[in-house]
N, C-alpha and C positions, 0 to 999 in steps of 0.2 A: 569868517576865518577864511586865509587863504590857504588852499593846499601849496606847502612847498615846491610840487611838484606835477602842474595841471596835464602837462604833456604828456608825462610816463603815463597818468593815471587813464590817460585818454587812451594811450596806446596798447594796454593793457585791456582795455575793457574790448579793443579791436581784437584783438589778438586771442581774447576769449571768446567773442562770439563767433569769430572763423573758427573756433577750435570745437565749437559748441554743434555749428552745420557741418562741419567735418563729420563730426560721430553721427548724426542723426542722417548721412548721405553714405556713408561708408557702406561697402558692399552693394551699392546701385550701380549699373552697369550707365552709360553715357544715354540711352534711350528711357531710363526712371523705370528697369522693368523689377521685380521684385529682390533682392538677394538669392543668390544662389545658396542652395542647401550646403550644410556642410561637409567636408570629404566620410565618405562612410566609411567605419571602423573596420577592422581587420579580424577582429575578435570573434572567436564562435559565438553564432548564435546561441543563447538561453535557451533549452529546453523547457516548453511548456508543457504542462498531462494533457492532453486531450482527456474531457474526462466521460463521453461518448467509448472513449477506447476500452474503458473498466466497466461496460454494462456486465454485470452478473449473466453467465453461461444460464442456458435453459435446465428447469427446476426438473425433480425425480420426478418420473411417473406415478410413483406409488409410496406412501410411508411405510417400512418395513414392519413387521409385527415380529417381537425378538421376545420369548418369553424368559431368557436368563440376560440376566442385566450386565454380567462378565462378556458376555456374546455382544449384547448390543456395542458397550464401550469398546472392541474390539471390533466390531464391524463398521461404526462411525469414523474411529481411528484411522481404518484403513483408507477408508473415502476420504478423509479430510487430508492427509497424507499422501496420497498418491497422486501426484501432481503431472507436469507435462512442460514444455517451455511455452507452448499455446495460453495455459491457464495466467499467466501474465497478463495478458490484454483482455482474457473474457472470467471475470472471476467464479472458480467452479461452484456449483452447486450441489455435488454430488452429497454431498455428507448431510443436505436436507434431506435423504430417503429415515434419515435414523435420529432427527433432531424430534424434540416435542415443542409442541405449537407455539408456549411462551419462551422457548429460545431465543435470545434477542439475535443472533445470527442468522435466523431463517429468515429466507426471502431475500437476503442481501449479496450472500455468495462469497464464499473465502478469497481476500488478496493473498495472490505470491506473488511477494516480493524478491524473495531468491527464487527464481526457477532455474533446476537444469536444463542444458545445453539441448540445443534442436537437437531434435530424434532419438531422444533419450528420456528415462523416467525415472521417476524417483520416485521411492514408496519405504512404508515401514517393513523393517526385518524383525524375527524375534521379536516378538510383543510377547509382554508380559502384563498381567496386572493383577492387583494387590488391595485387596478390603479396605476400606480405611475407616467405613465407620457407615452405620445405617442409622435414619433416623425415619419413622413415618411409609412414607412410599419415597421415600430418595437413598440414594446408595452412592458412597463416593468412591472412584479407586484410584490407584497413583497408576498410573501405566507408563509402563518405560519399555521401549523402541531404538532400535537402527536403524537411521535412514541408508537408503540403498539407491545409487544409480545406476540403474539397466540401460546397454544398450536398446535397438530396435530387436533384433534376436532374441535379448533375456541374456545375454551375458553382462557381466558385469561392465561397468564401462568406464574408461583409463580413470583415476583419479592422482591429485596429487599429495591426496592425504587420506588416509583412513578414516570412515565416518564414527562419529560419537556417540555412546547411550543416548539417548532425551528421554527427559523425566517430563509429562505431565499430570495435570487431576481432570477426569474427567465426574461428573455429576449426572447420573440416572435416575428417572422418575417414571413410577411404574404407572399407566396408564387405564382408562378406565376398561379396554378390554382385555387387560392384564399381558401385553406386552410392556417394555421399558423404553425408551428415549432418552436421547442427551439433553438433558436441559442445560448444559453448560458445560466449557472446556477451558482450566485457566492452568499456567505454569505454575503457579501457586497454590497449595494446598485453601482448597476451599470448603470452609463449613457446611455441614449439609442441610441444615436447617434454614440455610435463607430462602 
């Protein structure tokens, strides 16, 4: 069977072949070197977290021995919630002196996601404890406090808004030496028996 337009078919084939060759050679210089890289983007680079920058800080030298569970909860909370700007890069381990050996946060450092400005310290003030229940060697406390940011001279740092009171729950566990350490902390009420 004869094609009605034989010349047109050959012309289209030639054009297609030329276009394919042009696509393959596009971007190559006359000396046939690799194509030049695309122009660099002017978008700001995406920040990649450096895992080594968040290595935990040094561990406390000794474990505390506090015989009053409420005092142990206050000491733990004071250590865990007293933070500086530097704590954002090296998660502090100050609270580990008040943590029970089976506390899941022990040896990891406590990440500080919202550090105070450089040259200031944020610490809990007006700490109040309320016993929520006891079972065996454990007791849970509802702890309320107000975070306060102070400058290097100890005076309150300028703030755009007053700090709100914070509530957390701390489970303390009696140790074999008669002292009390913190088993865990949670923003929600945790059962003592867990």
